[in-house]
VMD Tcl script that draws the C-alpha trace (Angstrom):
set ca {
  {24.27 -0.92 -11.55}
  {26.20 1.88 -9.90}
  {23.89 4.28 -8.05}
  {21.02 1.78 -8.22}
  {19.95 2.40 -4.62}
  {19.65 6.15 -5.21}
  {17.94 5.67 -8.57}
  {15.40 3.32 -6.97}
  {14.71 5.85 -4.21}
  {14.37 8.69 -6.75}
  {11.89 6.75 -8.88}
  {9.90 5.74 -5.80}
  {9.72 9.41 -4.87}
  {8.55 10.33 -8.38}
  {5.76 7.76 -8.11}
  {4.62 8.98 -4.68}
  {4.75 12.65 -5.69}
  {2.73 12.06 -8.85}
  {0.16 10.02 -6.93}
  {-0.05 12.62 -4.17}
  {-0.49 15.53 -6.60}
  {-3.28 13.66 -8.37}
  {-4.97 12.68 -5.11}
  {-4.76 16.28 -3.89}
  {-6.85 17.33 -6.89}
  {-9.68 15.19 -5.51}
  {-9.63 16.74 -2.04}
  {-12.61 18.80 -0.95}
  {-10.65 21.98 -0.18}
  {-8.37 22.09 -3.22}
  {-7.21 25.66 -2.46}
  {-5.59 24.30 0.68}
  {-3.69 21.77 -1.48}
  {-2.22 24.14 -4.10}
  {1.25 24.38 -2.52}
  {1.30 20.63 -2.01}
  {0.44 19.96 -5.65}
  {3.06 22.40 -6.93}
  {5.74 21.01 -4.63}
  {4.83 17.43 -5.60}
  {5.14 18.29 -9.29}
  {8.49 20.03 -8.86}
  {9.87 17.20 -6.73}
  {8.76 14.57 -9.24}
  {10.45 16.45 -12.10}
  {13.73 16.99 -10.25}
  {13.87 13.38 -9.04}
  {13.07 12.03 -12.50}
  {15.78 14.15 -14.14}
  {18.31 13.17 -11.48}
  {17.50 9.47 -11.93}
  {17.93 9.73 -15.69}
  {21.34 11.39 -15.40}
  {22.52 8.91 -12.78}
  {21.39 6.01 -14.99}
  {23.45 7.42 -17.87}
  {26.55 7.44 -15.63}
  {27.06 11.14 -16.22}
  {29.76 12.06 -13.72}
  {29.06 15.66 -12.73}
  {25.78 15.31 -10.81}
  {26.67 16.28 -7.24}
  {25.08 19.74 -7.45}
  {21.92 18.27 -8.97}
  {21.75 15.59 -6.28}
  {22.19 18.30 -3.62}
  {19.37 20.34 -5.21}
  {17.23 17.21 -5.41}
  {17.85 16.56 -1.70}
  {16.69 20.11 -0.93}
  {13.52 19.79 -3.03}
  {12.72 16.41 -1.45}
  {13.10 17.95 2.01}
  {10.76 20.81 1.03}
  {8.22 18.36 -0.38}
  {8.41 16.17 2.74}
  {7.77 19.23 4.89}
  {4.84 20.43 2.77}
  {3.20 17.01 2.52}
  {3.84 16.44 6.21}
  {1.57 19.42 6.95}
  {-1.46 17.49 5.64}
  {-3.20 14.58 7.34}
  {-4.24 12.78 4.15}
  {-2.73 9.31 3.75}
  {-1.36 10.15 0.30}
  {0.43 13.21 1.71}
  {1.88 11.31 4.65}
  {3.06 8.51 2.35}
  {4.61 11.05 -0.01}
  {6.37 12.82 2.87}
  {7.88 9.50 3.91}
  {9.07 8.72 0.36}
  {10.57 12.21 0.04}
  {12.39 11.89 3.37}
  {13.81 8.52 2.32}
  {14.90 10.02 -0.99}
  {16.54 13.02 0.68}
  {18.44 10.60 2.93}
  {19.56 8.58 -0.11}
  {20.76 11.79 -1.77}
  {22.73 12.71 1.36}
  {24.25 9.24 1.48}
  {25.31 9.54 -2.19}
  {26.88 12.94 -1.55}
  {28.81 11.63 1.47}
  {30.42 8.73 -0.42}
}
mol new
graphics top color blue
foreach p $ca { graphics top sphere $p radius 0.5 }
foreach p [lrange $ca 0 end-1] q [lrange $ca 1 end] { graphics top cylinder $p $q radius 0.2 }
display resetview
């Protein structure tokens, strides 16, 4: 399928963001995790929407992919600020997704 590499990266990011947001809710100092949870949720939504549109072969997605790249970078930065394994894993998935978005945009 066309765009399959990007779609796979987007869906992987969705999974990591959802897991991270849920795991953050179990952390002892939840107030410290509020921005992380919000960013995770936003990133998961944007990535999921982008994946759906790419899977439908809708042609005009470059601006959405660019926005998705930006949100993934923000999420990677936010999650990277926390030492929890779920945050670090999410930051890595978001960075990989942002790179996949950039690669798509540079085709």
